Each structure stands twice: as structure tokens, then as C-alpha cells.
Steps between C-alpha positions, in 0.01 A plus 500: 500500500736650758602781263135587434431519873797732555381727215149500649634599847700783349203628304284487818755704696522755224126528487477538880765764501327698223170475684632617837701782340205634303274519803768664718554749222122567469475578876805733477354689202156520655651639820693767319194606294287521819773705665504749209122531537527566872376154604638176629490124411444280793557129438246269658444128500201437265447149636124427543392855433252379238350250746462736794182706495582872479190588691482258796845339485376139489683245288297390194674212319502521124641299203723698275223486227253678738504856375237647740541551872164411669519505879239280673569683830425862417349472149774698317513416128775647281768409250773288662776725376329815644461327836861408504606851410301645786667252737848580361438872537392441861813298572715780358321763708514277807881471467519882500346513850 
């Protein structure tokens, strides 16, 4: 039982390392490709970007299974991912000043 737990912890650490390395590598490669194209990659925190309305800025709570953003405040209806993308682009532009 103890040996199995040790093997599980080692496997979890290896998995975590591989996951962190792959995303760091992805950001590095994306940044280099953007630079070659004369552009930039600006990292932003995507937290709640799919729940904030991209038109009025109000918070609209959703379950992960909800695929459509429907704002009861301003009436905006669009795909949840598109709404998040607009918010993420806005955050990136906002950090540029």
C-alpha cells in the first residue's frame, strides 16, 4: 500500500512537470511566431472572461455546460467562447495602454 502511494505521487509529479513544461513551451513558441510576423503575444488572465458581458461588462453567471452567453442586462446573445475572446482581446489591448 505504501509503495503504491509512492509510485502514484511520483507519477503525479511527472505529469505535473510535463503539463507545466508543455504550456510554457507553447507560450514561448507562440511569442516567437508572433514576433516573426511583426506582432506580439500579451498574456492575460482569462478568469471569468466568459461570464463577463463583452458589451455592458456585467457579470452573467453560467454553468460550464452553458454554451451561449445571454445577457439579461443589455440583451447581447452570442456564443460563450466568442464573448470570452472579445473580453480577452480587450484585456490585452487595455494592458497596452
